[in-house]
Each structure stands twice: as C-alpha cells, then as structure tokens.
N, C-alpha and C positions, 0 to 999 in steps of 0.2 A: 168038379170033375171034368176030364178033358175028354174028347171023342173026336176022332177024325172022320170027316164026312166029304162028300164031293158036291163041288158047287154045280150050277146048272151047265158050267162049260166043261165038267169033267174032271177038273183039277183038284186034287186032295186038298182040303181046308182044315185047320184046327179050329174048334169051337168049343166054348166052355158052358156049362150049365149046371144046374143044382136040381135036386130032386123036388124042390119047392117050385121050380120054374123050368120044366122040361122043355128040351128043344124038339119040335115036331119036325120043322123043316127049314132048311136056310133060307128057302123062298128066293125073291129076286134080290134081296140084299145080302152080300157076302160080306167076309170079314173086313175088306177094305172100307166098306161103307160104314160099319160100326167103328173101326178105329178112326176114320175121319170125324164121325159124329162126336167120338169120346174126346178127340183133340180140340174141336170147336167148343164143346161143353167147358172143358178145363181151361181154355183160353179166356172164355167168356166170365167164368168164375174169377180167374185171376184179374181180369180187368175190373170187375166189379170190387173185389176185395182191394184193389190198388187205388180205386178212386175213392172208397170209403175211407180208406187210411189217410189219403192225402185230404180229404174233406175235413177229418179230426184235426190233422196237423197244421193244415195251412188256410183253409177257408175261413176259419174264424179270424175275426179282426184281431191282431196282435195288438198287446200294449205298447205304450211308447217305449217302455224300458226293454221289450224283446226286439222292438225295430232298432234301437240303438244298440243293442248288444249281440245283433246277429253277426254271424262270422264275416260277412262282406263289410258290413260298417265298421267291423274291428280292423279289418284289413286296410280299409281306406285310411283309418286313424293311426295306422302302423302299429297297432298292438297285437296283431296276429301275423305270423310270418306268411310270406307268399312270395313268389317268383314274378315279381313286378316287371313288366315288359314296356309298359307306356304310362305317362301320368302327365296331365295337364290340369288347368284350373276346375275343370268341370268333370271329368271322367278319369278313371283308373282302368288298366287292362292287365291281367295277370293269368298265368297258366293254371287250368282247371286241375284241381287236386286229384281227379280221376279222369284222366284224358281218354278219349275213345279214338283218337287219331294222332299222327305225329304232331301236328300242329292243332291244339284244342285250347283256345283262350276264352276268357270270360271279360266282357267289357260291362264296367258298372259306373253309374253315376255317383259323384262323391256325396250328392245328398241323398238321404234316404227317406225323402218324402214320398216317392213313388215305390211300392212294394212289389207290384207284379203288372203286365201289360194291360190288365183290365182296368187300372187306374189311370191310363194314360188318357190325355184328352188334347184338345188344339193347342193348349198352352204349353205343351211338351214336344211341339214339331221340331223346334231348333235342337232341344236336347237328343230327341231321336235321330235326326239328320246328322248330328256330330258324331253319335255312337255309331252309326252306319259308315261314315266316312272313315273314323278311326279303325273301324273293324276291316274295311276293304284295303286300308294302306297296310296294317299289320298282315293280313293274308298275302299281300304282295310282297312284303318283306321276309316274312318267315317261312311262308309255303311258295314263294317264287310263282304266285299265279297272277296273271293279268286280269284286269277286270272282266274280259270276254270269258277267260277261263274259270273264274270264279263262279259264273252263272251255273255251270254244269258240274264243277269239281269241288264246290265249298258250299258251306252253309252259314249264313248269319241268320239268327232266329231266336226266338223265345218260346220257354215253355209257358202255357197257359194255365191260369188258375182253374182247379185246384191243383194242377200237376207241379207246383212249384214247391221246393224244399225250403228256401230261403226268403224270407219276407224282405228282399230289397232287389229291385230290378236289375236283371243282369241278362246281357245277351251272349249267346254263344257263337264263336267264330271257329269253325271246324274245316279241316282240310288235311288230306284229299279223303272225299267221301267213299272211294273205293276200298279204304282201310278199314270201314266199319263192318262188324259182324252183322248177322240177321236181326239180333236182338237190339242192337244199336242203331241200325237203321230204321226199325219200328220206333224206337223211343224217339229218334230225331226225324220223324217222318213229316217233312214240310207239307203243308196243306191239311194235316190231320186236325182234329180238333183240340189235340194236347199240344201241338207245336206249331207255330206260325213264322213264316219268313219275317224279318224286320223290314224288308221293303213293302210287304203287303199291308203291314200295321201302319208304316209311315203313309202309304197311299191313302190308306183310308181315312187317317187324320187329316191329311192335306184335303181330301175332299170335304170332309166336315168343316174345315176352315174356310175353303172356298163358298160352301153353302152359307155359312154364318156371314161373311163378307158381303153376299149378294142380297141378303135380306134386309 
C-alpha cells in the first residue's frame, strides 16, 4: 500500500507500508535514508555472492590439466585465436576479449607455473619487472602515453585471488582510465583488496628479496 505523507521539513514523500507493518511516523529518517540503506544492502549482498562464486570457481587449486588447458595457456600455444600485439621468449601480450577502454591489453607469462598474484615470490621479481616494462612500452606505443602520463591516466595491475577467472597469471594494461564507467572503475579500483597495481606488488617482492639478502 502507498501513502503520501509529509517529511519533518514539510515536503511530500511517498512511503510504503503493509497492514502487517503499519507506518506510524516517518521520524527523522526519510525516504532518502531508506533508499541509501537499501542500495548499501544490495551492494553488500552482491559483493558477498560475487566472492562466494569466485571462491567456488577459482580459489580451489586447479588440476594440472585445468592449468594447461585454460584459455590463456591455449593462446600462448597458438591453439586459441587472439589479437596478439607483442611476443618474446618470456611473455605475450594480446587485446582483452572484453575491453573496458580503447587500449586494454593482457600481458601473460608464457609459462603457466604462476596462476595468480598470490603465488608470486622473490623468484619472480625478474618476470614481473619484465611484464611491467612490456606493459609500459605498449601503453606508450598504443595509447600514446609517456611514463609520467601513465601514472594518472593508465593502469597496470592484477586482480587478486579469488577475483581471478583464469588460473594463469595475467596483468591488465588499461588506458585511458577516464573512459571507464562507474562499474568498471570499481572493478579495476587500484589499491582495493581485489585489484592491486603491478608496481606495488613488484615493490613488495623486492622488499622481501632485500630482506632475504640481508639475513
């Protein structure tokens, strides 16, 4: 049932009630607060279901067959079509199948030994440095961004487990960031617990490496 009532400020507001839960008074919380609470609740529920789904799909240790047959491994072996823009003995870069920006590339190691950033350690410093260097060079060539411009207008980063869909390490190179919509900005939010910059992860590994060398 709907009813028009007046808020404490005298403005007409639309409220909803049922006979089981009668509305006595709007009180100090108006419809805006109710709407905001509903939005927060729905976002929280969505995030919870999202995490649960990713845990089921990705967080379990995949079998060797799954690792070898994932889509990125097949692309590396040229068994799956992809728009490859760079390749050397260590890494391959190709366009994301679902780009969020005019320049959206994936840089992957040819070896599938590392399935997500949580499995990186000090032994992978050289690999990660190379991936970052390739990403920066491609952003310069394909998005026209200098290293200084890339700091504010581009993103080199990884989704963290369990927010990874493919069990093969892959780094996103995205530019320009202003072309992302609200959901995409949230999905690739640098510094969040689901998406980290490659530079930050590399810095953490280098710090661990220095600590080990000094012991």
